[in-house]
C-alpha positions as CSV (number, residue, x, y, z in Angstrom):
1,G,35.5,52.7,-141.4
2,A,37.2,53.2,-138.0
3,L,35.9,54.8,-134.8
4,A,37.8,58.1,-134.3
5,A,39.0,58.8,-130.8
6,P,38.5,62.3,-129.3
7,S,41.4,64.7,-129.8
8,N,41.5,65.5,-126.1
9,V,42.2,62.9,-123.4
10,H,39.9,64.6,-120.9
11,V,36.6,64.2,-122.9
12,A,34.5,61.3,-124.1
13,G,33.2,61.3,-127.7
14,W,29.8,60.2,-128.8
15,Y,29.7,58.0,-132.0
16,D,27.2,59.7,-134.2
17,G,26.2,56.3,-135.7
18,S,24.8,55.2,-132.3
19,S,21.7,56.3,-130.4
20,K,21.5,59.4,-128.4
21,P,20.8,59.2,-124.6
22,G,17.1,58.9,-124.1
23,E,16.5,57.1,-127.3
24,G,16.2,53.3,-127.8
25,G,19.2,51.3,-128.9
26,A,22.7,51.9,-127.5
27,V,24.7,55.0,-127.0
28,L,28.4,54.4,-127.8
29,L,31.0,56.7,-126.1
30,D,34.7,56.4,-126.6
31,G,37.5,58.0,-124.7
32,H,41.2,57.7,-124.1
33,V,42.6,55.7,-121.2
34,A,45.7,57.9,-121.0
35,G,47.8,60.5,-122.8
36,P,51.6,61.0,-122.9
37,T,51.6,62.8,-119.5
38,T,48.2,62.3,-117.9
39,R,45.4,59.9,-117.3
40,G,42.5,59.9,-119.7
41,V,38.7,60.3,-119.2
42,F,38.3,56.5,-119.3
43,Y,41.4,55.6,-117.1
44,N,39.2,54.0,-114.5
45,L,36.9,52.2,-116.9
46,K,38.6,48.9,-116.1
47,S,37.4,49.2,-112.5
48,L,33.7,49.1,-113.4
49,K,31.9,45.9,-112.3
50,P,28.4,44.5,-113.0
51,G,25.9,46.4,-110.9
52,D,27.9,49.7,-110.8
53,T,26.0,52.7,-112.1
54,I,26.9,55.4,-114.6
55,E,25.2,58.7,-115.1
56,V,25.2,60.5,-118.4
57,E,24.0,64.1,-118.8
58,R,22.9,65.4,-122.1
59,G,23.6,69.0,-123.3
60,D,20.1,70.0,-122.2
61,G,20.7,68.9,-118.6
62,K,18.6,65.8,-118.7
63,K,20.3,62.9,-116.9
64,F,20.2,59.1,-117.6
65,T,21.3,56.4,-115.3
66,Y,22.7,53.1,-116.5
67,K,23.7,49.9,-114.7
68,V,26.9,48.0,-115.8
69,V,26.0,44.5,-117.1
70,K,29.4,43.3,-118.3
71,S,32.9,44.2,-119.6
72,E,35.1,42.5,-122.1
73,S,38.6,43.0,-123.4
74,K,39.5,41.9,-126.9
75,K,42.4,42.3,-129.3
76,A,42.1,45.6,-131.1
77,D,41.5,43.9,-134.5
78,Q,38.9,41.5,-133.0
79,V,36.4,44.0,-131.6
80,D,32.9,43.4,-133.1
81,M,31.8,47.0,-133.6
82,S,28.3,45.9,-134.6
83,Q,28.0,44.3,-131.1
84,A,29.3,47.5,-129.5
85,L,26.3,49.3,-131.2
86,L,23.7,47.0,-129.5
87,S,22.2,47.2,-126.1
88,A,23.3,44.5,-123.7
89,A,19.6,43.8,-123.0
90,A,17.3,43.6,-126.0
91,G,14.5,46.2,-125.8
92,K,16.3,48.3,-123.2
93,P,18.3,51.5,-123.9
94,G,22.0,50.8,-123.5
95,L,25.3,52.6,-122.9
96,N,28.5,51.1,-124.2
97,L,31.9,52.6,-123.4
98,I,35.1,51.8,-125.2
99,T,38.7,52.6,-124.6
100,C,42.2,51.2,-125.2
101,T,43.8,48.7,-122.9
102,G,46.4,46.0,-122.9
103,K,50.1,46.4,-123.8
104,V,51.2,49.7,-125.4
105,N,53.6,49.8,-128.3
106,G,54.5,53.4,-129.1
107,W,51.1,55.2,-129.2
108,H,49.0,52.1,-129.8
109,Y,47.4,49.7,-127.4
110,D,46.9,46.1,-128.5
111,E,43.4,45.6,-126.9
112,R,40.1,47.4,-126.4
113,L,37.9,47.4,-123.4
114,V,34.1,47.6,-123.9
115,V,31.8,48.2,-120.9
116,Y,28.1,47.4,-121.5
117,A,25.4,49.0,-119.4
118,V,21.6,49.2,-119.5
119,Q,19.4,52.1,-118.6
120,V,17.6,51.8,-115.2
């Protein structure tokens, strides 16, 4: 019942219960903020602001552009995963990115950052 994080800090993972790029609904990608000795693929996710753009390229080379709408940080046990699977704008394809943030205790962060974007 939990979202599994990628096994490599340098790649983002697609949640297979979410939409694929180019389909309706929302694509959910997750990635690490950092590893023990290096920054992760989503290290700079916290710097995205409303209006910033994100480009996603599918395996077939087709590219999709999304515009950031909002970001939110919540305690790890308070993230509404059903919300993370919805587009930030009803009727428009969305892209939602999730990573760890907050204070770290051992290998665990106490918060999650979710960035919501809509296809342009």
